[in-house]
C-alpha positions, -999 to +999 in steps of 0.1 A: +151+583+156+164+557+181+188+529+171+162+502+172+139+524+150+168+530+126+174+493+123+138+485+117+136+510+089+169+496+076+155+461+078+124+472+057+147+485+030+168+453+031+137+431+027+124+451-002+157+450-020+164+413-014+199+422-003+220+439+023+226+476+022+258+492+032+262+517+059+259+552+046+276+584+056+261+616+069+276+650+068+300+640+096+332+621+089+318+590+107+296+569+084+260+564+097+229+546+085+209+567+061+221+594+037+242+591+005+262+561-002+288+581-021+306+591+011+312+555+022+347+550+037+371+537+012+400+528+035+425+536+008+414+507-013+421+504-049+393+520-069+364+499-082+329+508-093+301+500-069+284+467-077+250+454-070+245+428-044+218+404-032+221+384+000+195+360-013+212+327-021+203+304-049+173+281-043+173+244-041+150+215-050+120+203-031+126+174-006+106+142-009+121+121+018+108+086+026+113+061+053+141+036+048+137-001+041+120-021+015+094-003-005+072-034-003+073-036+035+073+000+045+047+027+039+060+060+025+067+086+051+043+115+049+057+150+052+041+184+052+005+191+060-010+158+049-014+128+072-022+127+109-032+156+130-010+149+160+007+182+171+036+192+194+033+189+232+057+218+236+064+248+215+027+249+206+028+286+201+050+281+170+032+280+137+041+246+123+037+259+088+070+278+093+087+244+095+077+237+059+096+254+031+096+235-002+120+255-023+119+255-061+145+260-088+147+295-102+158+304-137+187+325-124+201+334-091+215+368-082+251+362-071+269+385-046+298+403-062+321+418-036+333+454-040+367+445-027+391+416-028+413+408+003+443+420-015+426+454-019+424+461+019+451+483+033+465+458+058+499+444+066+513+424+037+522+395+060+485+393+070+474+393+034+497+364+027+482+344+056+447+352+044+454+341+008+472+310+022+440+300+040+422+302+006+404+335+012+402+355-020+369+372-021+353+385+011+318+374+021+291+401+023+297+408+060+335+409+055+332+432+025+312+458+044+325+455+079+363+453+074+366+489+060+347+504+090+368+485+116+400+495+099+388+531+103+383+525+140+345+530+140+323+514+166+301+489+148+270+469+151+269+439+127+236+421+122+244+388+106+235+351+108+261+325+119+280+310+091+284+343+072+321+348+079+317+374+106+346+359+127+371+367+101+353+401+095+364+413+129+396+393+134+414+405+103+412+443+110+419+437+147+450+416+139+462+444+117+457+468+146+480+446+168+506+443+140+507+481+139+510+483+177+522+452+195+510+466+228+474+466+216+451+443+236+418+429+224+391+411+243+365+389+225+334+376+244+313+348+231+283+330+246+297+295+246+331+278+251+328+261+217+324+293+199+352+309+219+375+280+210+365+283+173+373+320+173+408+313+188+414+285+163+406+309+134+428+336+150+457+312+151+454+305+114+456+342+106+485+350+129+507+320+120+543+332+120+535+364+139+544+372+175+507+375+184+495+355+213+461+346+227+445+331+258+412+312+257+393+317+289+363+295+291+344+274+318+348+237+318+386+240+315+411+242+343+412+278+355+447+273+369+461+268+334+443+300+322+457+320+352+492+308+343+488+317+306+476+352+315+509+359+332+526+358+298+525+383+269+491+381+251+473+404+227+439+386+225+418+372+253+389+352+239+363+337+263+329+334+278+315+362+301+313+341+332+349+329+331+363+363+321+344+379+350+358+353+374+394+360+362+388+398+366+377+393+402+408+372+408+429+402+395+442+381+366+427+404+339+428+442+339+403+455+315+416+490+318+444+478+295+421+467+267+411+493+241+392+470+217+363+447+226+341+423+205+308+410+217+300+381+194+265+367+193+254+394+218+218+384+215+226+349+227+246+362+256+216+381+267+194+351+263+218+331+285+216+357+313+249+374+308+235+410+305+248+421+339+282+405+333+285+423+300+276+456+316+300+450+344+329+443+320+322+471+296+321+496+325+356+485+335+371+493+301+385+527+290+359+551+278+379+557+246+377+523+232+368+504+200+336+484+205+322+459+181+288+442+185+277+412+164+243+397+167+217+377+146+189+399+159+185+434+174+162+433+204+152+463+225+176+450+252+205+449+227+195+484+214+197+498+250+232+482+255+244+496+222+231+531+232+249+529+266+283+516+254+289+524+217+297+558+203+279+567+170+281+531+158+279+522+122+251+497+114+258+470+089+232+443+082+237+414+059+211+392+077+191+370+054+154+363+057+140+345+088+153+311+076+179+304+050+168+299+015+195+273+012+177+251+037+149+228+026+124+225+055+097+200+062+080+182+090+078+145+099+044+135+113+045+107+139+012+088+136-006+072+165+011+040+175+044+048+157+077+046+175+095+079+171+129+063+174+121+038+147+109+066+124+142+084+130+161+052+123+143+047+090+153+082+079+190+079+089+196+047+070+190+066+037+224+074+021+216+111+017+217+115+055+255+118+055+262+142+083+233+148+106+229+171+135+199+161+158+185+185+184+169+174+216+153+195+243+170+182+275+205+169+284+191+136+296+171+132+264+200+140+242+223+114+259+196+088+259+190+093+221+227+091+213+230+058+232+199+044+215+212+053+181+246+037+189+228+005+199+211+005+165+245+006+147+249+043+140+281+061+148+266+088+170+281+114+194+265+138+218+272+172+234+253+187+263+259+205+296+265+174+316+297+166+296+330+181+306+350+202+281+372+174+270+343+151+263+325+177+243+355+186+223+363+150+214+326+145+203+328+176+181+361+166+166+348+131+158+318+145+141+338+172+122+362+147+109+334+124+096+342+096+120+306+099+133+275+103+111+254+118+138+258+145+165+230+149+190+229+182+209+210+206+231+203+241+219+228+257+243+256+232+236+253+237+198+251+275+200+276+291+176+290+258+162+305+261+128+306+226+113+312+222+076+291+198+054+261+192+077+236+176+053+206+175+076+193+191+108+166+170+126+145+186+153+137+154+172+121+176+199+103+208+188+122+240+197+108+262+224+107+293+202+109+301+165+141+319+171+156+287+185+143+269+153+161+295+131+194+290+150+191+252+148+185+250+110+213+275+105+238+247+112+231+234+076+230+251+042+261+271+051+287+287+028+264+284-003+257+247+002+222+232+002+209+217+034+177+200+047+159+204+080+132+181+093+110+187+124+093+158+142+057+166+152 
């Protein structure tokens, strides 16, 4: 059975159980999918009985949003299937009913109980202290299942949505590896500079007080500074495939020295056309290496890449259903003669729209919408490909700190963003694919919080 077939069978089991199954062990010492769970690697952890787990989060209330303004002067905004019949001009192949998910309250919610605590993992005590200082006590599902395998040195494929804690899942055991061997070098590839920078920021939090150094190699930033930084001691290189390849060709990075590699959001790197760059760089690394793949989906292309470059990988899936049960989804129907911008304005003036991420299809459209909202008195920022790195970072920081209510973004610019407390995602322009839709609404309803997503049609 091929890797993709294994995953599809694994996914069926996951869907039936409502939770994520752990990787099992075969008769060999390396754990594999399938087989008995009793031979799962323990990594020298303190003993604890296996516990049940469901990745299904608690459900929220239904959403009955209305347009802002006086009730006497404004008609109630119609959501869902009622009202006008106007449909999307683009993305017409997407079933609009998938944009509607009115959740209900359940009597009880199955809560995930981790098998381990961070203090149970056999890692450097200094690292444990930093983890606890950051407020990490219980691992998330992906961390609970992935960290033991990485500590054992197994190649791994992690299927998980964004916002599940996967960054810490691979950073913690890799930092421990560097603490054990200061000459160890790790390279982490991510699809966007924002995600690469977030990974480096999280790394710095975990290695505070350690002599562990990193270089962030991304486009949109001065390459001269990165070349200079690479001349000094570093254990981690974190960056985007394009910039890393550029630095390799300039003889600034020697991948033969790197024995650990992480490809984060590998599916998005493929979507963005980095497949050849990924193959090129993996081929330059030692054959005996530690390779970790993380992806929200497992396409045939990803399966081929895994088959070519990973050795007997462990498969760990804690991916939730197609869309998060923590996200209330609905549509906003624009009737004939209505101004789309005015409808958006009337939604945004409602106090529940506290921290809003709005998606547009084009760079020009995103910038135009951001400016228009500013003229209407909203504190709005935008990120898209026409802005340089400094402008994008300032916009993100302003939004993260709550100094702006609204961030308007393109799909590519917002890929991989981890912003806490986003109350609403609004699809001002319909996404091109349902996969893009899932990625968009995944920016809200994170870390167990409730979120709402509205799609204009």
